[in-house]
Structures are given as C-alpha cells and as structure tokens.
N, C-alpha and C positions, 0 to 999 in steps of 0.2 A: 750423679750426672747423666750417666746413660740412662736412666728412667725419663730424665726430662726431654732427652733428644728423642726418645722413642713417642713420648706423649706428643711432641711436636710434630714429629713424622705422621703420627697416628691422625692428628688434626688435620694436617695438610691434606692426608689421602682421603679422609672424610669428606672435606670441603670438594676435592677433586671429584669425587664418586657423586656427591649431591649435584654439583654444577652438571655433570656429564647425564644424570639422571633426568634432571629437569629440562635439559636441551633435548632430550630423546622424547620426552612427553610432549614439549612444545612443538616438536616436529610431527608428531604422531596425531597430534590435535590438527595441525595445519593440514595434513594430509586427509583426514577425515571430513573437516571444513570445506576444503577444496573440491573433494568429490562430491559432496552434497550440494555444492554450489553449481558445480559443472552439471548436474542432474538439472537442478532448477533452471538454470539458463539454456539446456537444451530443450526444453520444453516450450521456451517462447521465443527461441532463436529461429530465424527464417530460414528453411531448409534449403531453399533453392540458391544460398550463395556459393556452396562448394559446387554445385552443378554451372554456376554461371562463371567461375574463377577456375574452373579445371583446365583451360585451354592458356592460362597464365600463371606461372609458376610464383613469379614477383607478387601477383594480386593473392594467391593463395597464401603464399608465407605472411605477407602483411596481415591478411586477416586471421590466420591463426595467432599470431604474436598478439594483437589486439585483443581477440577472444581471451586468450591465457591471462593477460592483463585484468581484464574485465572480471574473470572467474576468480582470481586471487583477491581483486577488491571486493567482491561479494563474500568470501570466506571472510575477510576482515571484517566486513559488516557484521554478519552473522555472530562472530566471535566478540564483537563488541555489545551487541545485545544480550549475549549469555554472560558476561562478565559478572554483573551483580548476582544473578541467581546463583550461578557456580559458586561465588565465593561465599553467599549466605548458607548455601548446603554443604559445603567444605567447612564452614565452622561448626555445624550441627553435628555433622558427621565425627568430628573429632571431640566434640563434648559427650555423645554417645559411646564412643570407641576410643577412649584415649589412649589404651595400651594395646590395641590390636595390631598385630604384625602387617596386617594387609593396608594400613592406611598410614604407616609411618612416612610415607613418601608424599604425603599430604601435608606441607607445612606453610609457614606465613611466606618463606622466600619463595616457595614455587608461586604461590597466588601473587605476590608482588612482581615477580618477573613477568606473570601472564599480563598483567595490567600494564607493565612498561612495554612489554612488546606488542600489545594492541595499539597502545596510544602510539607507538614509533611507526607501525605499519598503516595505522589509520592516517597519519600524516604523509607518508610516503605515497600511498594510494591514493589520496585525495588531492595532493599537490604536485606529484610526479606520475604516478602510473596512468591514472584515468586521463589526464591533458594529454600525455605522450600519446595513448592509444587512439584518442579522437584525432590528432593532429596526424598522426602516422597514416590512418586510414583515409584523411582528405588530401595527404600530400600526392603531389605527380612529379616532383623533382623540378629544379630551377632551369630555366630556360637557358640553352646553350650547352647542356650538360648531356651525358649519354644516359639514357633511360634504364632504370634498373632500380633494384633493391639499395643501392649503395646512395645515390641520388636522392631517393625518397627519404631515406635516413639523414641524410646530410640536411636536406631540407627542414625536416622534423625538429631535428636539434637545434638548427639555427632560429626557428619561429619559437621554439619552445624556450630557449636562452633568452630572447627579447622578451617574451611574456612573463619569465620569470623575475628579470630585470625591473619590468613595469610594476608586479604585484608586490615586489618587496620594498621599490622604493614607495609605493603607496602605503606599505605597512609601515615602514619608518616615518613617514609623514604623519599617519593617524596616531601612531604611538607616542610621538613627540608632542602633538597636540594635547593628547590626553594626559599625559605624564612626562612633563618636560624635564623634571629631575633627574628621572633613571634613564633618559637617553641622550647620549652624547655622540661625539664623531667616532670613538673607538667602537662603540655599541653598533656600530654600521657594520662591522664584520663579524658581529657575534651571531651567525645565522641559526646555530641550533638552539642557544640557549635562551635568545631574546625573539628574533623575530617570528620563527615558526612557531613557538608556544603563544605568541600573540595573535597570530593569524588563526591557530586553530582555537583559540580562546572566540575570536569573532566568529567563526564559522559555528561554534558549538553553541553560542548566542543566537546565531540564525536558525540553528536546528531546534532550539529550545522554543523559539517564537513560533516556529511551524507546527511543533507538538502543542503548543497551546491553541493554535489555530484549528488542527485537524482532530485531536483526540476527544475532545467533547462532541463534536460532530460525528466521529465514529462509534460512541457509545449508542447514538441513535441508530446509526446505518447498520450496526453489528445484528440488531434485532431483524432487520430486514432479509439480511443475510442468511441468518439462520433460519428463519421463515421461509425462506427459497429452498434451502439445502434439505432442511429437515420436513417430513410430512407431518401437517397439523391434524389434530384429532376432529373427527366429524361426528359430532354428537347430534343425536335427533336429526339423521340424514341417513336416506336409503341411497347409497352410492351406487349400487348396481341399478336401480331403477332410475336414477339420473343420468347413468351412463347410457342405458338402452334408449331413453328419450333424447339424449344428443345425437347418438348414432342415427336414430330414424329421422331426425330433423335433419342432419347431415346429408343422408341419403336423399330426402325430398329436395333439398337445396341443389343438390347435383342434378337430379332429375330436370328441375326446373332451369339450369344453366344449360345442361344439355338441349332442350327444347327451345330457348332462346338462340343458341348458337344454329341450330337447324332452321330455324325460321330467319336468322340473318343471313344465313347463306342462300335459301331459296328467294329472299326477296333481291338479292344483290343479282343472283344468276337471271331473274325476271327482269330486272332493270337493266342489266347488260344487254340480254337479247332484244328487248323493246327498243332501246336506244339503238341497236344495230340495225333493226327493220326498219327504224324510221328513215335512217339514212340509205337505206336500199331499195325501197319502193318507188314505183314510176308514179309520176304524177295525174293519177286517174282519180276520179270521184270516188269509186269504190275503196281504192287504196288510202284516200286521205280520210276517208270516214271510219275505215278501221283502225287508221294510226291515232287518231284523236282520243279514243277512251284510253289508249295505252300511256298516252303523255298525261293525261289527267290522272290516270292511275300513278304514275310515276311522281306526280306533284303532291299526291294525297300520300303517298308511303314515306316520305322523306320525313316528316316528324314523328311517325309511327317508328321508323327505324332510330331516331336520336333517343326516343323514348325508351327503347329496348335496349340502347347501350347503357343508358343510367341505370335501369334495371339490373342490367349484367353486372355494373361495377358494385351495386349495392349487394347484389347476391354473392360477388365474390370476397366482400368485404365480411359478409355474415358467415360465409363459409371458413374463412381463417378464424373467426371469432370460436366458431364451433370446434374446429380442429384442437385449437389450443386448451379450450375448456374440455374437451374430452379427453386429451392428454393427461391434464391435470388429475381428470376423474380416473383416469385408468392407473396413475400413479398412485392414487389414493387405495384403488381396489388391490393393487399388488403388494401394498405396504403391509407389514405385520401389525398386529394389535399392540404388541410391545412398543414398537417403533412409535406408533401413534399415541398411544396414551400414558407412556412411560418416558422415552427419550426427548420429546418435544417439550412436554413440560417441565422436566427436569433441565434442559438446557435453557429454557426460559427463566427460570427459577435463579440458576445460575448465575446468569447475565445480570438479573436484577439484583442479586445478591452480592456480586462483585462491584456493579456500580456504586449501590448504596455504602458499602464498606469503603470504596474511595472517596465518596463524596464526605462521610464521617471523618476519615482519616485527615483529608485537606482541611476542614474545619477545625478539627482538633490541633493540626500542627499550625495553622494560623494564629489560634488562641494563645498556644505556647509561645509563639514568636513576639506576640504583643506583649505578655505577661514577662518574657524574660527567661523563662525555664528551659526552651529549645535554643541551642545553639544553632550557628548559621552552618550551612553544608560544606563550608570551606574546611578543609582537613588540615588540623593543627598538631596532630600527634599521629605516630607509629603504631598502627593496628596489628595484634599478635593474635592468629587464631587458637581458638580452642581453649580460651580462658574464660569466658562466659558468653550465656545467650545474649542476642541482642533485642529478642523479644519477650514481653512479660509473659506469654504463654509458652515459651520453650518451642521445643520442635514444631509444634502444632502451629504457633504464631509464625515461625520462620517459614514453615510449608505454606501458609496463608500469604505471605509476603513475597515469596517466588511466585505463586499463581497469579497474584496482582500485578507483578512485573509483567510475566507473559500476557496477562490480558490488556495491559497498558500498550503493549507493543501490537498486539492484534488491533485494538481499537485505533491506535494511531495509523496503521498501515491501511486498514479499511477507510477510514475517515479521509487520509491524503489521496488516496487513488479514486476516491468516489467526489472530490472536489471538481467543480467545474472547470476550473483551470487544469486540470490534468487529463482533460479529455483526448487531446491528440497526444499526449506523453505516455499514456497508460499502456502498458505492454499487453499484446494480444498473442494468444499461444500460436505457434507456428507461422507469425506475420510480423515479428519485430525484427527491424534492421539493427544491425551493429551500432551505429550512432546511437538509437533510442536505449538500447541496452546499457551503452556507455553511460547515457545521461541517469538511467534509472538506477544504476549502481551507484552513482554519485549521489544521488537524493537519498537512496537508501542508506548508504554509509553515513551520511549526515544525519539522518533521523535515529539510526540504531548507535551512533556515538553519542547521542543528545539523551538516550532513553535512561541512562544511569543517572545523569544530571536530573531528569525530570524526577525520576523516583526519589531521589535524596531532596530535591528541593520541596517537593510536597509533602514529604513526611511519610512515604510509603515504607521505608526501612531507616535504622539508624547507624547501618553499616556505613563506615567511612570509605569515601572516594579514594583509592589508592593511587600511588604514583602521581604523573602528571596530571591526572584528571582532577585530583583534589586541589592542585594548585592554581586552578584558573581562578582569576582574580576576582571576576565580577560575582562569584558566588559568596564572596564576603560583604556584598553590599547589602545593608539591611533593607532599603527601599525597595530594591528590585526583586529580593525573595519575597519580601511581604507582598508587594502588588502582584506578583504573578500567582500567589497563594490564592488572593482575593480574586483576581480575575478567573482562574481556573475554577476553583469551586462555585463561584457565582453561575459562571457561563454553563457549568456541567448540569448543575441542578435545574437552572431555567430551561435548557434543551430537552433535559429527560422529562422534565414536568410538561413541557409543551407538547411531546412526543404522547403522551398518556391521557392528556387531556384535549386534546384537539378533537376528537371526535363529539366529546360532550359540548364543548363550546361551540362547534357548529352546530349542534342541533340546538343549544339555547338560542343562539342568534337565529336561526331560522323559526324557532317557535315564536321568539320576539318580533321578528318581521312580519309573521303570519298574524299574531294578535293585533300588531299596529294597523295593517292593512284591514284588518275585519272592522277594527274601532273607526277607521277613518271612514268607512263605507258605511259604518251606521250612522256617524254624526252627520253625515252628507243627506243621508235617506230622511233623519229627523229634519233637518233644515230644508 
C-alpha cells in the first residue's frame, strides 16, 4: 500500500516538474523571439517618434505600449513560422539520440504545448493586441472628457468592444450559413470553442490564398534579389579596363557640364547687361545704332541657350548612368574570386534545386491525392515524437524538408513585398511609422500562421499539424486541397519557365519579325 502511494506521489512530482520545465522553456523561447523581433522592428521604425513625443508623456506612453504589442505579435509570427521546422528537427533528434540525457526534455508534450501556445497567442495577437494597438494610437479621448491616458484608454476599449461585437456577429452569421446544424442559440456564447477557431480558420484560408498568389511570384523574384546581393562572375571581361574607361568618360562628361554651365552663366550676364543698357541709353542716333546689334544678339542667343539646357539635361542623365555603372564595376573589382566564381553559382544552383524539388513534390502529392494514397492534411490522430522518421531518406530527408519550408517562407516574403499593391505598405528602413508597422505585423502573422498549412497541403512534409492547427475544417475538403495543389504546381512551373525562356522567346520573336520585314520588302520589290 505504501509502495503504491509512493508511486502515485512520484508520478505527481514528475508531472509537476515536467509542467514547470515546459513553461520555463516556453518563457525562454518567448524572450528570445521577443528580443529578435525588437531588433527587427527597430531597424524599420521611424526614429523621430521618440523626439516628437518627448514633450508629451501620454503620447510617449501610448507609443511604447503599442510598440510592445507590435513586437510581441511579431515574435508570435516568427514562432508560428518555426513551428513545423522545429517539430521535424525534434523528431529526428529523438530518433538519433533516444537515450541521451541532454534531450530527455524534448518530448511530445513539449511540442504539443508549443503548438497550442502559438495558436492561442496568434489568435490574441491578430484579434486583440494589434487592433487594440492601432486604435490606441489613433485615439484622442471622447469630447467632454479630460484629456489624458485614461480618456484614450476608455475610448479605445469602447471602440474595440463595438468592433469585436460586429466581427463576432458576422462570424456567427457566416458560420450559421455554412453549417446550420452545428450552430444554435447557445453556441452564440461559446466564444473560445466555436467562434474564434472559425474566425481563425477563415483568416488562415485567406493567408493560404495569399501564399498561393505570392509564393510562385517569389520564386522568380528571389533570383533577382540574389543577383543584386551577390557579385556575378565576370568571364571574358577585363573589369579594370572597363572601370578606367568609365572613369575617363565620367571625367569628360563632367568637363563638358562645367563648360556648359560657364557658357550659360556668361550668356545670362551679357543678356542682363545688354537689357539694362537698352533702357538707360539716351535717344541719340549713335546710341540707337549701338543698341540694335545687342538686341539682335539677344534674340539670336535665346534658341542657343535652350539647346544648351537640353544638352545639359542629357549630360546629367549620362553622368548618373556612368556613376551607377562605375559603382557596379568597382564592386566587381573589390569582390574576391571565391565570391564571384563559387558563392554566386552555388546560390543560383541551390535556388534552382529547391524550386525543382518543390515542383516535383507538388506533382507527386497531387498524383497521390488523385489515386487515394495520400491522406488529407486534416489531423486525425495524436502524433508521438521519436517513433519513426517521417521521411524516406531519414535525417537527410528531414533536413531537406526543413530547408524547403524555410525556402517557401523566404520566397513568400519576397514575393509578397514585391507585389504592386504592397508598394505603399512595404516597410522602409528608419522611415516606417507605427501604424505601418502594426499593419505589416498583422500581414506577417497571417502569412506565417498559414506557412505550416501550406507546407502540409502541397506535401512538403508528412508531419501532422498538431493542436488546433490540424483541426481546421477546410483542410479536410478534398476539392479545395486538390485544386490548391493543381494551381500551385501549374503556376510555379509556368512562372519559372517564363523566367528562363523569356530572353530566348524575345530573340526568336525579333528574328521572325525581321525575316517577315525582309520578305515583305523583297515581294514588294519583285512586284
């Protein structure tokens, strides 16, 4: 009897210690992500805000609270993007070191709790923290009340409550239309178990659609970004000779500009002196005869002065072109041979490899869905870490899956922020206002929360979506999942093919047009 009581006590102590350890790990991860998000936001935040509000303590406090909420939301967004890679890596670590003392803390309960915490805080950040931060920064207090932080907080809570009531009402109506059997009057009060998951399901579907739009476009844009960051190899080129030639031409253009400016200054001075002389001379024959050539000279010099201004504009434009080309050549001259001949080709080959593997996996996943081999991404079972590898290639395949997920995240971010409609929203270094930061944090949170869903839908990994992420109902719709794979694979293949065949097609079209013109001229000559 005493042994049984000791076993029960030991089990309770073990559960208590595991719970405390998990919460400590969650807290440490949150602190690290918060600090990284703070550094990232500080690079884009407009630095004159603190100076602008330094004389108003209320404005400064509002700005700081909104910045804290914005930074916290960005930390949750980064955590949501890291969920799937961390889970896959944890499973492989437990398989490689099952009896290691240093990885005993890594278990299914920890990973499951991580998914649940990220899902909870994603809902809070998206539907509570970010709207409250925006309304708090825009609030001024109700008229008739004393101005101050309390009045602004009161207005923010009032407006936020009205907005939440409207959103929840629309959510209830939409859910009742889509599934009237599960929605009743009592479900109106089930906020945490019915309405928020359904609302998050709608937002995640919107995020997946955004990823469908921007990820294929990002595959192409990423090649251009890498080409701008890295130095291309200069084969069969003498960069030093080209640099000297551009430098000499730039000096020649600068001399021409200086001469034109001197000529314009001398012409203006002569015109001003002649004009003043014509008004001050007396009405004698000698003076009139002396002023007549000056007036004709003034009329003749006006067109020449206009021409000089045109030449000045052309020379200025050419000077800007030469300066940009000289800087590019200077960058080539200073780069090392290893960077030019190894890093750039390796980066391009990796981009091609990851893009090709992604397209092949999407095609394979589509075929398996059509045949019936592959199950839908809706989670139907409780996954346990450390039992078996989810990849046929073992740790190498799991590492490839992690790299592909990060690659999808990078391409989606690049594609999203290079879309035409994001031109006014795109953050700029040291120039982004707080309202723009809040909007960008919301967009990044939507995309990062949808990244695990995208990776699971297109078959990048077989890892189950844990927690409430795997309970999103539309993931069990066969038509939606199959159509998404077809559109994603087709769009990606067409965009990449268009990228690498555009030059060849343009050259072929130019040749065909040239031959057609020659043929028509020949036929007209014969006739």
